[in-house]
C-alpha positions in Angstrom: 212.8 45.4 168.3 212.3 48.3 170.8 209.1 50.3 171.6 210.2 53.9 170.5 208.1 56.8 171.5 208.1 60.2 169.4 210.0 63.1 171.1 210.2 65.4 168.3 207.4 68.5 168.3 205.6 69.0 164.8 207.1 71.9 163.0 204.0 74.7 162.0 203.1 77.5 162.7 200.1 79.7 161.7 201.0 80.4 158.3 201.9 76.4 157.3 199.9 75.6 154.2 200.9 72.0 153.5 201.4 69.1 156.5 204.0 66.5 155.1 204.1 63.4 157.4 206.7 60.8 157.7 206.0 57.6 159.7 208.2 57.7 162.5 211.7 59.3 163.4 214.4 57.1 162.7 217.3 56.5 165.4 219.8 59.5 163.6 216.8 61.6 163.7 215.9 61.1 167.3 219.9 61.3 168.6 220.0 64.6 166.3 216.5 66.2 167.7 215.3 66.8 164.0 213.4 65.1 161.3 215.3 63.2 158.3 218.6 64.0 160.4 220.6 60.9 158.5 223.0 62.2 156.7 221.9 60.1 153.5 218.3 61.2 154.2 217.7 63.1 150.7 214.3 65.2 152.2 216.2 68.2 152.9 218.3 68.5 149.8 214.8 67.6 147.7 212.9 70.5 149.3 215.3 73.2 149.0 216.3 72.1 145.3 212.7 72.7 144.7 212.3 75.8 146.1 215.5 77.1 144.6 217.2 77.7 148.5 220.2 77.1 150.4 220.1 73.8 151.7 219.4 74.3 155.7 221.9 72.3 157.6 221.2 73.0 161.6 217.8 72.3 163.4 217.0 76.0 163.9 218.1 76.6 159.7 215.6 73.4 159.2 212.7 75.1 161.0 213.0 78.8 159.5 213.4 77.0 155.9 210.1 75.2 157.2 207.9 78.0 158.2 209.7 80.3 155.5 208.4 77.9 152.9 204.7 77.1 154.7 205.2 73.5 155.4 204.5 71.6 158.4 206.2 68.7 159.4 205.5 65.7 161.5 205.0 62.1 161.7 201.9 59.8 161.7 203.0 57.5 165.0 203.1 59.0 168.6 204.8 55.5 169.6 205.1 51.8 167.7 207.5 48.9 168.3 210.1 48.9 165.5 213.7 47.9 164.3 215.8 50.3 163.8 214.8 52.4 160.8 212.9 49.5 159.2 209.4 51.0 158.5 208.5 47.1 157.8 209.1 46.1 161.2 206.9 48.0 162.5 204.1 46.9 165.4 201.9 48.1 167.6 201.3 51.3 166.0 199.9 54.5 168.1 199.2 57.4 165.8 199.8 61.1 166.6 196.6 63.7 166.4 197.1 65.1 162.9 193.2 65.7 162.9 193.8 67.7 166.3 196.6 69.7 164.3 194.8 70.3 161.1 191.9 71.5 163.1 194.2 74.2 165.0 195.7 75.4 161.5 194.7 76.4 158.2 196.3 73.4 156.6 194.3 71.4 154.6 196.7 69.3 152.3 198.6 66.4 153.8 201.5 64.7 152.4 203.2 61.5 153.3 206.5 60.4 152.6 206.9 56.6 152.0 204.3 54.0 151.4 204.2 53.2 155.2 203.7 56.7 156.2 200.6 56.6 153.5 198.6 53.2 154.8 199.2 54.2 158.6 198.0 57.5 157.9 194.6 56.4 155.6 194.2 53.4 158.2 194.2 55.3 161.5 193.8 59.1 161.0 192.4 59.8 157.3 188.8 59.4 158.9 189.4 61.7 162.0 191.9 64.3 159.6 188.8 64.6 156.8 191.9 65.1 154.6 193.0 62.3 152.6 197.0 62.0 152.2 199.0 62.5 148.8 201.8 59.9 149.1 204.8 60.8 148.1 208.0 58.6 148.1 210.6 57.9 150.8 213.3 60.2 150.4 215.1 57.5 153.0 218.5 55.8 151.6 217.1 52.7 151.5 214.6 54.4 148.9 217.9 55.1 146.3 217.5 52.1 144.1 213.7 52.6 143.5 214.1 56.7 142.8 217.4 58.4 141.7 217.7 61.7 142.9 215.8 63.1 139.9 213.0 60.9 140.0 212.7 61.7 143.5 212.9 65.6 143.1 210.0 65.0 140.4 207.7 63.6 142.4 208.5 65.8 144.9 207.4 68.8 142.8 203.4 67.7 143.4 203.9 70.3 146.5 204.7 73.3 144.8 201.4 74.5 143.7 200.1 74.2 146.9 203.0 76.3 148.5 202.0 79.1 146.2 200.4 82.4 147.7 197.3 83.5 145.9 
């Protein structure tokens, strides 16, 4: 177990319409300096397939992809004690200021990736944020046996109506 501090900045701009929250960046993501950077994590493949766009590979491409598609990305936790990337091992969670981000933007829809992110958001952030989160399944390779790729992509399809520009 180690105490980990969140080192990645949230990705958003004034046009962001939804916020997708993970729990805490994995060791691979912290090493790469960007969200969902484990090579077997399915996040980028799922969202790029859903939006029928080319898979972003560099951190710059991922940032551009998110902003172009009005998606903000961050994590529920600012710090915690954790073993590797195992969300079930989290102790001493300290939340990020999600309410502050929502107040500073026009974002009014929050999604969480994985059950731990959902429960931590509900426990620590939802009251101040004033926005309930819509839970999504984890895109982690550890979740492959519960959610094959097609089932995962179908579950993430719930974000599409929130991204439509009226």
